[in-house]
N, C-alpha and C positions, 0 to 999 in steps of 0.2 A: 847669306846673312839672315838669321832668324831672330825673333823676339819672343812672342808668346806661343804657348802650345795648348790647344783645346780651350782657349778663352774665346769662344765663338762670337761674343758680343763686340769684339774688337777686330773685325775682318782685315783692316788695313795693316795690322801688325801681328796677326795670328796665323798659325797653320794648324789645321786639324791633324790630330795625332795619326790617324790612319793614312793621311796623305804623306806625313813625315816618314812613316815606315816604308811607304812605297818609294819615296825619294831615295832612301838608303838602299832599297832593292835595285833601283835603276842604276845607282852609282856602282854597286857590286856587279850587276849584269854587264855594265859597260867596261868592267875591269879597270876602273880608275883606282888610283892609290890614295888613301886618306893620308894627308900630311900631318905628322905629329908636330905641333908647334915647338916642341923641344928641339926638333931637327930642322926648323925653318931656315936657318942660315945655310945649311948644307943643301937643302932642297932647292933653294934659290939659285944655286951655282952648279949643281950636278944633276945627272939623269934628266937633262932638259927635254928629252924626247918622250919621257914617260908622262902619261896623262894623270894629273894629280888634282886633288880637291882638298881645300881647307875649310872646315866648318867653323863658323863664328856665330855666337849668340850674344845679342846685346841686351843690357839692362838688368839681368839677373832676376827675372820674374819668378815667383814661386811656382808658376805653372811649368816652368822648365824643370825645376827640381822634381816636381811630382809626376810629370808625364813623360818628359824626354830623357831625363837623366838615367832612369832605370834601363832604358833601351840602349843608350850609348855605353853605359857601364857594363851591361851584359855582353855587348859585342866588342867592348874595348875600342870604340871608335874615337879617335882624338878630336879635340876641338879647343877653341878659345872662348871663354865666357868673359865678356866685358861688363864690368860693374861700375856704377856711380856710387861713391862711398856714402854720400848723404842719404841715399835711399835704402841702404841695407837695413833690414829689420823692420821696415815700414810695412803696412798692410799691403799684401799682394807681392811682396818682394822676399827674396831669400835672406836669411840672417847669417851672421858670421860663422856660426857653428856649421851650418849647411855648406857654406862656401869653403871653409877649411876642410870639411869632409871630402868634397870632390877634388880639392886641390892636391890631395895626397896621392892621387893616381898619376902615374908617370906619363899618361897620355892627355893630361888636362893642363891648360894654362889659364890663369885668371888675369885678364887684361884690364888696364886702366881706362875708364870711360868718363873721367873728370870727377869732380866732387858733387856738383849740383845738377848736372845735365841741363843747364839753362842754354839759351841761345847765346853762347859765349862770343861768337864771331862778331856780334854787334857791340860788344863791350870794349873798353879801352884795354891796352895790353897789361896794365897793372892789375886790373880786375881779373883778367884771364889767368895771369901768373899766380895770383893769390888762390884762385880756385884749384888749379892743377897742383900747386905745391901742397895745398891742404890734403888733396887726395893721395899724394905721394907719402906724406907723413902718416896718414891712416893706414895705407898699404903696408908700410914698414912696421907699424905697431901691430897690426892684425895678422899680417902674412909673413913678417920677417924680412921682406924686401919688396921693392916696387917691381912691376913688370916692365919688360922691354917693349911690350906692345901697347899701343894707344889707339883708341877709336874716337874720332871727333864726334861730339854730340850732334845728332842730325846729319852727320857727314859733312858739316860745314866748317870751312877754314879760310883764312887768308894767308898771305905770305908771312906776315908778322907772327901769327898764331903758329904756323908751321915751323918757323925758325925757333920759337920759344920751346916747342916740343923737342926739337933737336937738342937745344941747349940744356934741357932738363934730364938728359940721359936716356931718353927713349931711342930705340933703334928702328922701329917700324910704326907707321900710323896709317889707319884705314879710314877711307871715306865711305860714301854710299853711292858713288857713281859706278855704273856697271862696267864690267870688263874682266879680262883674264890677266892674272899676274905673270910677268916674265921679267927677265933681267934688265929690260929697257925701262921698266917703270920706276918712278921716283919712290924710294922707300918710305916717304912720308906723305904719299898720295896714292896709296894702294887701293885698287878698285875691289868692289864686291857686288855680287848679284843679290839684290834684296828679294826675299821670298816671303810671301804672305798668301792669303786665300786666293786672291786674284792672280798673282804672279807665281804661285806655287802649283798652278794647274798642271796636271801630269804631262800633257803634250808639250807645254812650254818648258817644263823642267827637263824633259828628254832633249829638247833643243839646246838647253844650256850646257848639257854634258857633251855637246858636240861643238862647242865654241873653242876657238884658238885665239891667241893674242894677235892684235893688229899692231905690230911693232912700229914705233915712231921714234924719231930723233928729238923732236921738239914740238911743243904746242904753244902757240901764243894766242892771247896774252898769258903770261905766267901768273898774273894776279887773277884769281877766280872770284874775287869779291868786287862786285860791280856797283859803282856809284852812278849818280844820274848822268854824268858826262861820259861814262864808258859803257852805257847800255843803249843799244845793242853793241856787243864787242865785235872787233874784227878778228875772226877766228882763222888761224892758219895752222895747218898740220904738215910737218915734214916727216915722211915715212922712210924707212930703210930701203935700200936698193933691192933687197931680196924679196920684197913684197911684189908678187906678180899680179898681172891683170888688174892693176889699180884703177884702170878706167871703168871697171864695173862697180866701184864703190858707191854706196848710197848712204846718205846721212839724213837723219830726221831730228827735229827739234820741237820744243814747245814754245817757240817764239809767238808773240801776240796771244799767249795763253791757249794756243791750239796746237795739238800734235799734228805734224805733217812733214812731208818731204821737203828738204831744204835744197836750194840751188848750190851746186858745187862748181868752182872754177879752178882749172889746173894752171898754176903759175909756172910750174916746171913739171917734168915727168913724175916727180916724187913729192911735190909740194902742192897741196890743195887749199883753197880758201872756201870756207862755208859762208855763203852769202845769206845773212839773215834779213828777212823782209821788214822786221820791226823789233821792238824791245821785248825782253823777257818781262812778264808780268807776274806778280806774286812773290813768293819767297825764294824760289829756285828756278834757274834756267838749266835745261838739259839738252845735250846733243849726243845722239847715239849714231855711230857709223858702223856699217857692216860690209863684209866682202865675202861672197859665197865661193867656196873652193869646189873643185871638180869632184872631190870625194864626198860631197854632201855636208862637210863641216863649214862653219862660219867663223871668219875672223871678226873680232868685235872690239870696239873702242867706245867708251863712254866718257863724257865730260860734264861736270856739274859746276854751275856758277851760283853764287849766293848774291841775292839782290839786297843792297843796302837799304836800311830803313830811312835814310836821309832823303 
């Protein structure tokens, strides 16, 4: 997941264009297949042993159009560009003419990223619905149709928000928790690896190309929006039986506002509980679990919680 390109004064959401070019080279050298969002349905159910990658870009910044789009267009590399309809045409953002220009390519999908890109998860469901339905109306007016892809603003959602997105006709929704998409993932909680100047460093990016899904049957709690009484959460993960050497798994979290290794307790051979020492502090709580394979690849699972303002 990318945002800005060569806007070096925003390092937390920016990638330098030379690094972006090197990322594409790494993907090609690893012989990974770029997923065309037009074929996403088929890609989720077929050729499951093929290593694939889906590029997504959030927000529709002008720097994408000026710096990254010419590269992707020349190479015909597919991607999803998620836009928030209120921001289109504002200073620093793409306008509708530019968006429609790139949408004509058969390897491009314009995804819905809400209307306002506010912290919607803290709003009541009526406010959220008004925001999303506004974006859908604008999509239909400007693009001829709404997208089947949605990206939660800031990657934040709760169960009510997720059910709303389902009811409005979307087929897939992406968060900002890290991980690899596979058939076991909830289609409305799809993971992505965020890439910026810090997390786009080449050594780390090469590692990301060697990640595999850490397949699970269930994660509890289902509700990822934590209020005072549910923070810290009791986190249990039930893995599929074909995950081998699960005893080697490690999980890390930002509990108590400090990243560190978390204690793991095996409730059964395939069910683990992540024992958090204290509350998540700030806006988001994260847990990342990894399991190294004998071939040097890593199985990866990320969980993101949103901390209520209450």
